[in-house]
C-alpha positions as CSV (number, residue, x, y, z in Angstrom):
1,G,63.1,-134.9,39.8
2,T,62.0,-138.5,39.4
3,G,63.3,-139.0,35.8
4,W,59.7,-139.6,34.6
5,L,58.1,-137.3,32.2
6,S,55.7,-135.0,34.1
7,F,52.6,-133.2,32.7
8,R,50.1,-130.8,34.3
9,K,47.1,-132.3,32.4
10,P,46.2,-135.0,30.0
11,V,44.7,-134.7,26.5
12,T,41.0,-134.5,27.0
13,G,39.4,-138.0,26.8
14,A,42.8,-139.8,26.4
15,V,43.1,-141.2,29.9
16,T,41.2,-142.7,32.8
17,T,42.2,-143.1,36.4
18,R,41.7,-145.6,39.1
19,P,42.9,-146.2,42.7
20,D,46.2,-148.2,42.9
21,Y,47.0,-149.9,46.2
22,S,49.9,-152.0,44.9
23,H,53.3,-152.1,46.7
24,G,51.8,-151.0,50.0
25,M,51.1,-147.5,48.6
26,V,47.9,-145.5,47.9
27,R,48.2,-143.8,44.4
28,T,46.1,-143.0,41.4
29,E,46.9,-145.0,38.3
30,V,46.6,-143.4,34.9
31,L,45.5,-145.7,32.0
32,A,45.0,-145.1,28.3
33,A,41.2,-144.6,27.8
34,I,41.0,-146.8,24.6
35,S,43.4,-149.7,25.4
36,G,43.5,-149.6,29.2
37,I,47.3,-149.9,29.3
38,H,49.2,-148.5,32.3
39,L,50.6,-145.1,31.6
40,G,51.8,-144.0,35.0
41,H,50.4,-142.2,38.0
42,V,49.0,-138.8,38.9
43,F,50.0,-137.1,42.2
44,N,48.6,-133.9,43.7
45,D,52.0,-132.4,44.4
46,G,52.5,-130.2,41.3
47,P,52.9,-126.4,41.4
48,N,50.4,-124.9,43.8
49,G,48.9,-128.3,44.6
50,S,48.0,-129.0,40.9
51,P,48.1,-132.5,39.5
52,R,51.4,-134.0,38.3
53,Y,51.0,-136.7,35.8
54,C,54.1,-139.0,35.8
55,I,54.0,-140.9,32.6
56,N,56.3,-143.7,31.3
57,A,58.0,-142.3,28.2
58,T,58.0,-145.8,26.5
59,V,54.2,-145.6,26.1
60,L,54.2,-142.3,24.3
61,E,54.4,-141.6,20.6
62,F,55.8,-138.1,19.8
63,V,54.3,-136.5,16.8
64,A,56.0,-133.4,15.3
65,R,53.8,-130.4,14.9
């Protein structure tokens, strides 16, 4: 693993994406829909080719159910 938190899908309406060509790579950046802060990246290498959202844990707030 990468050490980053990985998710299969985001909360509906919570994120936006845009191409990221930084550091000589081609990736898809994930941003918070409201604030626009960088959350991480999404890759298409999850189970059965599904999306894998790699999200920086420091940007998340965990809320007990």
